[in-house]
C-alpha positions as CSV (number, residue, x, y, z in Angstrom):
1,M,18.9,-9.5,-158.4
2,S,17.5,-13.0,-159.0
3,A,14.0,-14.1,-158.0
4,A,15.6,-16.4,-155.4
5,D,17.2,-13.4,-153.8
6,A,14.2,-11.2,-154.0
7,P,12.5,-10.1,-150.8
8,P,9.9,-12.6,-149.7
9,A,7.1,-10.0,-149.9
10,A,7.8,-9.4,-153.6
11,R,8.4,-12.8,-155.0
12,L,5.8,-12.6,-157.7
13,L,5.6,-8.9,-158.6
14,A,9.3,-8.2,-158.5
15,P,11.9,-7.9,-159.9
16,L,10.1,-7.6,-163.3
17,A,8.6,-4.3,-164.4
18,R,8.1,-5.2,-168.1
19,P,6.7,-8.3,-169.7
20,D,9.6,-8.9,-172.1
21,L,10.9,-12.5,-172.5
22,A,14.5,-11.3,-172.3
23,D,13.9,-9.5,-169.0
24,H,12.1,-12.6,-167.7
25,L,15.0,-14.9,-168.6
26,S,17.5,-12.5,-167.1
27,A,15.6,-12.3,-163.8
28,Y,14.5,-15.9,-163.4
29,G,16.6,-18.0,-165.7
30,P,15.3,-20.6,-168.0
31,P,12.4,-22.8,-166.8
32,P,13.6,-26.2,-165.5
33,F,11.8,-28.4,-168.0
34,S,12.3,-32.1,-167.8
35,P,14.0,-33.6,-170.9
36,A,11.7,-34.4,-173.8
37,G,10.2,-37.9,-173.3
38,S,11.1,-37.9,-169.6
39,A,10.1,-40.8,-167.4
40,R,7.1,-40.6,-165.2
41,A,9.3,-40.3,-162.2
42,Q,10.7,-37.0,-163.4
43,N,7.3,-35.5,-163.9
44,E,6.2,-37.0,-160.5
45,A,9.0,-35.0,-158.9
46,L,7.3,-31.6,-159.7
47,I,3.9,-32.8,-158.4
48,A,5.6,-34.0,-155.2
49,A,7.4,-30.6,-154.8
50,V,4.1,-28.7,-155.2
51,E,2.5,-31.0,-152.7
52,E,5.3,-30.5,-150.2
53,S,5.2,-26.8,-150.7
54,G,1.6,-26.6,-149.4
55,L,0.6,-24.3,-152.3
56,T,-3.2,-23.9,-152.5
57,G,-5.2,-22.4,-155.4
58,R,-5.1,-18.6,-155.5
59,G,-8.4,-18.3,-157.5
60,G,-10.7,-18.3,-154.4
61,A,-11.5,-22.0,-153.6
62,G,-8.0,-22.7,-152.0
63,F,-7.8,-26.3,-153.0
64,P,-4.4,-27.9,-152.7
65,A,-2.7,-27.5,-156.1
66,G,-0.5,-30.6,-155.8
67,R,-3.5,-32.8,-155.0
68,K,-5.4,-31.5,-158.1
69,M,-2.3,-32.1,-160.3
70,R,-2.0,-35.7,-159.0
71,A,-5.7,-36.4,-159.6
72,V,-5.4,-35.2,-163.2
73,A,-2.2,-37.1,-163.9
74,A,-3.8,-40.3,-162.6
75,A,-7.0,-39.8,-164.6
76,G,-4.9,-39.3,-167.7
77,R,-3.0,-42.5,-167.2
78,R,-6.3,-44.4,-166.6
79,A,-7.8,-43.0,-169.7
80,G,-4.9,-44.0,-171.9
81,P,-4.4,-43.1,-175.6
82,L,-7.4,-45.1,-176.8
83,R,-9.9,-43.4,-174.6
84,S,-8.2,-40.0,-174.6
85,P,-6.4,-39.7,-178.0
86,A,-6.1,-35.9,-177.7
87,G,-4.5,-36.2,-174.3
88,T,-5.0,-34.4,-171.0
89,V,-5.7,-30.6,-171.1
90,I,-4.6,-27.7,-168.8
91,I,-6.5,-24.5,-168.5
92,A,-4.9,-21.4,-166.9
93,N,-7.7,-19.3,-165.4
94,G,-7.0,-15.6,-165.7
95,G,-10.6,-14.5,-166.1
96,E,-10.8,-12.7,-162.7
97,S,-14.5,-12.0,-162.7
98,E,-14.5,-10.6,-159.2
99,P,-15.1,-6.9,-159.6
100,A,-13.0,-6.0,-156.6
101,S,-10.0,-7.9,-157.7
102,A,-7.2,-6.7,-160.0
103,K,-4.3,-9.1,-159.1
104,D,-4.5,-11.5,-162.0
105,A,-4.6,-8.8,-164.6
106,L,-1.6,-7.1,-163.0
107,L,0.3,-10.4,-162.8
108,L,-0.4,-11.1,-166.5
109,S,0.7,-7.6,-167.5
110,R,3.9,-7.6,-165.5
111,A,5.1,-11.3,-165.4
112,P,3.2,-13.2,-168.2
113,H,6.2,-15.5,-168.8
114,L,6.2,-16.6,-165.2
115,V,2.6,-17.7,-165.7
116,L,3.4,-19.3,-169.1
117,D,6.4,-21.2,-167.5
118,G,3.9,-22.5,-164.9
119,I,1.5,-23.6,-167.6
120,V,4.2,-25.6,-169.5
121,L,5.7,-27.1,-166.3
122,A,2.3,-28.2,-165.0
123,A,1.3,-29.6,-168.4
124,Q,4.5,-31.7,-168.6
125,A,4.0,-32.9,-165.0
126,V,0.4,-34.2,-165.6
127,G,0.9,-35.3,-169.2
128,A,-1.1,-32.6,-170.9
129,T,-0.8,-32.2,-174.6
130,R,-2.8,-28.9,-174.9
131,A,-3.0,-25.7,-172.9
132,Y,-5.4,-22.7,-172.8
133,L,-4.9,-19.4,-171.1
134,C,-8.3,-17.8,-170.5
135,V,-8.6,-14.1,-169.9
136,H,-11.0,-11.2,-170.1
137,G,-10.2,-8.2,-172.3
138,D,-7.7,-8.0,-175.1
139,P,-5.8,-11.2,-175.6
140,A,-3.3,-9.7,-178.1
141,P,-0.5,-8.9,-175.6
142,L,-0.5,-12.5,-174.2
143,R,-0.7,-14.0,-177.7
144,A,2.4,-12.0,-178.6
145,A,4.1,-13.4,-175.4
146,V,3.2,-16.9,-176.4
147,T,4.6,-16.4,-179.9
148,S,7.9,-15.1,-178.6
149,R,8.2,-18.2,-176.5
150,E,7.4,-20.4,-179.4
151,R,10.3,-18.8,-181.3
152,A,12.6,-19.4,-178.4
153,G,11.6,-23.0,-178.1
154,L,10.1,-22.6,-174.6
155,N,6.7,-24.0,-175.1
156,R,6.7,-27.8,-174.8
157,V,2.9,-27.8,-175.4
158,P,0.8,-25.6,-177.7
159,I,-0.8,-22.7,-175.7
160,Q,-3.9,-21.0,-177.0
161,V,-5.0,-17.7,-175.5
162,A,-8.8,-17.5,-175.3
163,A,-10.9,-14.4,-174.5
164,V,-13.7,-15.4,-172.2
165,P,-16.9,-13.4,-172.0
166,A,-17.4,-11.1,-169.0
167,G,-19.7,-12.3,-166.2
168,Y,-19.3,-13.2,-162.5
169,V,-19.6,-16.9,-163.1
170,A,-17.9,-17.0,-166.5
171,S,-14.5,-17.8,-165.1
172,Q,-15.7,-20.7,-162.8
173,E,-13.8,-23.7,-163.9
174,T,-16.7,-25.7,-165.4
175,A,-17.9,-22.5,-167.1
176,L,-14.5,-22.2,-168.8
177,I,-14.7,-25.7,-170.0
178,S,-18.3,-25.2,-171.3
179,F,-17.1,-22.1,-173.2
180,L,-14.1,-23.9,-174.7
181,N,-16.4,-26.7,-175.7
182,G,-18.3,-24.2,-177.9
183,A,-21.2,-23.7,-175.6
184,G,-22.0,-20.7,-173.3
185,A,-19.7,-19.8,-170.4
186,V,-22.0,-21.3,-167.8
187,P,-21.2,-23.6,-164.9
188,S,-22.3,-27.2,-164.9
189,F,-23.2,-29.6,-162.1
190,V,-20.4,-31.8,-160.6
191,P,-19.6,-34.6,-160.5
192,P,-17.9,-35.5,-162.8
193,R,-15.2,-33.0,-161.9
194,P,-12.9,-31.6,-164.6
195,A,-10.0,-33.8,-163.4
196,Q,-12.0,-36.8,-164.5
197,R,-13.9,-35.5,-167.5
198,G,-13.4,-31.9,-168.6
199,L,-12.7,-30.3,-172.0
200,H,-13.9,-32.5,-174.8
201,R,-14.4,-35.2,-172.1
202,H,-10.7,-35.4,-171.4
203,P,-9.0,-35.1,-167.9
204,T,-8.5,-31.3,-167.4
205,L,-6.4,-29.4,-164.9
206,V,-7.7,-25.9,-164.2
207,L,-5.5,-23.6,-162.1
208,N,-5.5,-19.9,-161.5
209,V,-2.7,-17.9,-163.1
210,E,-1.3,-16.9,-159.7
211,T,-1.1,-20.5,-158.7
212,L,0.7,-21.4,-161.9
213,A,3.2,-18.5,-161.4
214,N,4.0,-20.0,-158.0
215,I,4.4,-23.5,-159.5
216,A,7.1,-22.0,-161.9
217,L,8.9,-20.6,-158.8
218,I,8.6,-23.8,-156.8
219,A,10.1,-25.7,-159.8
220,R,13.1,-23.4,-159.8
221,H,13.7,-23.0,-156.0
222,G,12.0,-25.9,-154.3
223,P,9.3,-26.3,-151.7
224,A,11.5,-25.1,-148.8
225,W,12.0,-21.8,-150.5
226,F,8.2,-21.4,-150.9
227,R,7.6,-22.3,-147.2
228,A,10.2,-19.7,-146.1
229,V,7.2,-17.2,-145.7
230,G,3.7,-17.7,-144.5
231,T,2.6,-20.1,-141.8
232,A,3.2,-23.8,-141.3
233,A,-0.5,-24.5,-142.1
234,E,-0.8,-22.0,-144.9
235,P,2.7,-21.3,-146.5
236,G,3.7,-18.9,-149.1
237,S,2.7,-15.4,-150.1
238,I,-0.5,-14.2,-151.8
239,L,-1.4,-11.3,-154.0
240,V,-4.1,-9.1,-152.4
241,T,-6.1,-6.3,-154.1
242,V,-6.6,-3.6,-151.4
243,G,-9.3,-1.0,-152.2
244,G,-11.8,1.4,-150.7
245,A,-10.9,4.0,-148.2
246,V,-7.1,3.5,-148.2
247,A,-4.5,6.1,-149.2
248,A,-2.8,3.9,-151.8
249,P,-5.2,1.3,-153.2
250,G,-3.6,-1.4,-155.4
251,V,-2.3,-4.9,-155.5
252,Y,0.1,-5.9,-152.8
253,E,1.9,-9.1,-152.0
254,A,2.0,-10.4,-148.4
255,A,3.0,-13.5,-146.6
256,L,0.1,-15.6,-145.5
257,G,-0.5,-15.0,-141.8
258,T,0.2,-11.2,-142.0
259,P,-2.3,-9.3,-139.9
260,V,-4.9,-7.5,-142.0
261,G,-4.0,-4.2,-140.4
262,A,-0.4,-4.5,-141.4
263,L,-1.4,-5.0,-145.0
264,L,-3.7,-2.0,-144.8
265,E,-0.9,0.1,-143.4
266,Q,1.3,-1.0,-146.4
267,A,-1.5,0.5,-148.6
268,G,-1.1,3.8,-146.8
269,G,-3.6,3.3,-144.0
270,P,-7.2,4.6,-144.0
271,A,-7.8,7.6,-146.1
272,E,-10.7,8.6,-143.9
273,P,-12.4,7.2,-140.8
274,A,-13.4,3.6,-141.5
275,Q,-15.8,1.2,-140.1
276,A,-15.2,-2.2,-141.6
277,V,-13.2,-4.3,-144.1
278,L,-14.8,-6.6,-146.7
279,A,-12.5,-9.6,-146.9
280,G,-12.7,-12.2,-149.7
281,G,-14.6,-10.1,-152.3
282,Y,-18.3,-10.6,-153.0
283,F,-18.3,-14.1,-151.8
284,G,-16.6,-13.0,-148.6
285,G,-17.7,-11.2,-145.4
286,W,-17.5,-8.0,-143.3
287,L,-15.0,-7.6,-140.5
288,P,-15.7,-4.6,-138.3
289,L,-12.8,-2.3,-137.4
290,P,-10.7,-2.0,-135.4
291,G,-10.9,-5.7,-134.6
292,A,-10.3,-6.6,-138.3
293,G,-6.8,-5.3,-138.1
294,S,-5.6,-8.2,-135.9
295,V,-7.1,-11.0,-138.0
296,P,-4.3,-12.9,-139.8
297,L,-4.5,-13.0,-143.6
298,S,-5.2,-16.7,-143.9
299,A,-8.1,-18.9,-145.1
300,R,-8.7,-20.4,-141.7
301,S,-8.4,-17.2,-139.7
302,L,-10.6,-15.2,-142.0
303,R,-13.2,-18.0,-142.1
304,E,-13.3,-18.2,-138.3
305,A,-13.8,-14.4,-138.2
306,G,-16.8,-14.6,-140.5
307,A,-15.1,-13.6,-143.8
308,A,-13.0,-15.4,-146.4
309,L,-9.6,-15.2,-148.1
310,G,-11.2,-15.8,-151.5
311,P,-9.2,-14.4,-154.4
312,G,-7.3,-12.0,-152.1
313,V,-9.5,-8.9,-151.7
314,L,-9.7,-6.3,-148.9
315,V,-12.0,-3.3,-149.3
316,V,-12.1,-0.7,-146.5
317,L,-15.5,0.8,-146.0
318,P,-15.5,4.4,-144.8
319,A,-17.6,5.4,-141.8
320,A,-19.5,7.8,-144.1
321,S,-20.9,5.0,-146.2
322,C,-24.0,2.9,-145.5
323,P,-23.0,-0.8,-145.4
324,L,-26.6,-1.9,-146.1
325,A,-26.7,0.2,-149.2
326,E,-23.3,-1.1,-150.4
327,T,-24.4,-4.7,-149.9
328,A,-27.8,-4.1,-151.5
329,R,-26.1,-2.8,-154.7
330,V,-23.7,-5.8,-154.8
331,T,-26.6,-8.3,-154.3
332,G,-28.5,-6.7,-157.1
333,Y,-25.5,-7.1,-159.3
334,L,-25.0,-10.7,-158.3
335,A,-28.7,-11.4,-159.0
336,G,-28.1,-10.2,-162.5
337,Q,-25.2,-12.6,-163.1
338,S,-27.3,-15.8,-163.0
339,A,-26.6,-18.3,-165.8
340,G,-30.3,-19.0,-165.8
341,Q,-30.0,-22.6,-165.0
342,C,-31.1,-22.9,-161.4
343,G,-34.1,-21.8,-159.4
344,P,-32.0,-20.4,-156.5
345,C,-30.4,-18.0,-159.0
346,T,-33.2,-17.1,-161.3
347,Q,-35.8,-16.7,-158.6
348,G,-34.1,-16.6,-155.2
349,L,-31.4,-14.1,-155.8
350,P,-33.7,-11.4,-157.4
351,A,-36.0,-11.9,-154.5
352,L,-33.1,-11.5,-152.0
353,A,-31.9,-8.4,-153.8
354,E,-35.4,-6.9,-153.7
355,A,-35.7,-7.6,-150.0
356,L,-32.3,-6.2,-149.2
357,G,-33.1,-3.1,-151.3
358,Q,-36.1,-2.5,-149.0
359,V,-33.9,-3.0,-146.0
360,A,-31.3,-0.5,-147.3
361,F,-33.4,2.1,-149.0
362,G,-36.8,1.8,-147.4
363,R,-38.1,1.4,-143.9
364,P,-38.1,-2.4,-143.3
365,G,-40.7,-3.9,-141.0
366,P,-40.4,-7.2,-139.2
367,E,-41.9,-9.1,-142.2
368,V,-39.3,-7.8,-144.6
369,L,-36.5,-8.7,-142.2
370,R,-38.0,-12.2,-141.6
371,W,-38.4,-12.7,-145.4
372,T,-34.8,-11.6,-146.0
373,R,-33.5,-14.2,-143.5
374,D,-35.9,-16.9,-144.9
375,L,-34.5,-16.3,-148.4
376,L,-30.9,-16.9,-147.2
377,A,-31.9,-20.5,-146.3
378,L,-33.8,-21.0,-149.5
379,V,-31.0,-20.2,-151.9
380,R,-28.0,-21.8,-150.2
381,G,-26.6,-25.1,-151.4
382,R,-28.9,-25.6,-154.3
383,G,-27.1,-24.2,-157.4
384,A,-24.8,-25.6,-160.1
385,C,-22.2,-23.1,-158.8
386,H,-21.6,-21.1,-155.7
387,L,-23.2,-17.9,-156.8
388,P,-26.3,-18.4,-154.6
389,D,-24.1,-19.5,-151.7
390,G,-21.8,-16.5,-152.0
391,A,-24.5,-13.9,-152.3
392,A,-26.4,-15.4,-149.3
393,G,-23.2,-15.4,-147.3
394,L,-22.4,-11.8,-148.0
395,V,-26.0,-10.8,-147.0
396,A,-25.8,-12.9,-143.9
397,S,-22.5,-11.3,-142.9
398,T,-24.0,-7.8,-143.5
399,L,-27.0,-8.5,-141.2
400,L,-24.7,-9.8,-138.5
401,A,-21.9,-7.2,-138.7
402,F,-24.2,-4.2,-139.0
403,A,-27.0,-5.0,-136.6
404,A,-27.0,-1.4,-135.3
405,D,-27.5,0.0,-138.8
406,L,-30.3,-2.5,-139.4
407,R,-32.1,-1.3,-136.3
408,H,-31.7,2.3,-137.3
409,H,-33.1,1.6,-140.7
410,A,-36.1,-0.3,-139.2
411,E,-36.8,2.5,-136.8
412,H,-36.0,5.6,-138.8
413,G,-35.9,4.6,-142.5
414,P,-32.8,4.9,-144.8
415,C,-29.9,6.9,-143.5
416,G,-28.4,9.8,-145.3
417,R,-25.2,7.8,-146.0
418,A,-27.1,5.6,-148.5
419,A,-26.8,8.4,-151.0
420,R,-23.0,8.5,-150.9
421,P,-21.3,7.3,-154.1
422,P,-20.6,3.5,-153.9
423,V,-17.3,2.2,-152.5
424,L,-17.6,-1.4,-153.7
425,P,-16.8,-1.5,-157.4
426,L,-19.3,-2.9,-159.9
427,P,-18.8,-3.3,-163.7
428,R,-20.5,-0.7,-165.9
429,P,-23.5,-2.1,-167.8
430,P,-22.8,-2.5,-171.5
431,G,-23.4,0.8,-173.4
432,S,-23.3,3.0,-170.3
433,P,-21.3,6.2,-170.4
434,S,-17.7,6.0,-169.0
């Protein structure tokens, strides 16, 4: 079965089960590269197809992929060979620093050549002369995949696989550029944006690996094929990591617009009585059940419901868990992920984590609750990246969605559910026992 004939709900994850190049070529066929030295019009055709498809970035921000490609291509033409002798650069972001997400790692393990096709196709479209694939963990399997493609003559640009340090902000696009420039993997203030001045001051296209895999499919099958699923406003499918209290946690593919409840049923349904769904990961928000089940899986619908699509994360919180304790643990983790550049992170987030810890594990009086809410306003919108905004948004969502729990803690102290093992995943500290 070819990728074009594959069921719409399995267009990225199937039909491949192994990462071999021969299997990839058998399933998808060769990538439709433009001829060497092709005219600008031929490269423009792919950018136009991506724009027409409506594909948005799958890394969390949801920016239109075609618009980003067009901006980088234009910046490269303006720079010219004298100002940009090394050429435009493309960075494939497979860092996946969100602890609740596993979709990028699965995609790279099962269909690495679909991502690599997307890298080369996008590079050719924007005029890039170098490409980097940034990942956490062992880069050896992906380096082997790149080597096999080089032997087959499939890489029109050199691709370097770079292992990026762990850390919640380490895979933010300006942090990746900083790391590849030889500095620490820390975000920088914008503007200028990477499209204008990125790696080594050259125009740089940064796209998530799922976005690039979709570009490879759009190049093969066209924008109408991509739009055959999803909604008119948000077309296509998306990979979603479903975790928490479901019978079959894992990575699923769903058409955008699918009700959250339908996707949870695909994951086996609740494994025990549940009270809420965290949508969008740790920069997302809580949706109380059963109402969450009817919310469409789309950026707009989730935002209007008080959550987010983000990198595609749904975590079901069991009724036996304390939502205040769960959020307090995550806020403490996020406070420890600061790059140390901005006051809202270095001072505001630890203070917010301490205040929420008192709310969850103590008996918060009115002054603690007031201070917690004051801190939300103090940290938002003032950082080099969105770490303060995301942490504050998660805390604000918790206080709103679980007002009854908040009253119980204020009147009676911490509930017994706070001692239950955590549901929201957090990375183990270095050196901790497995």
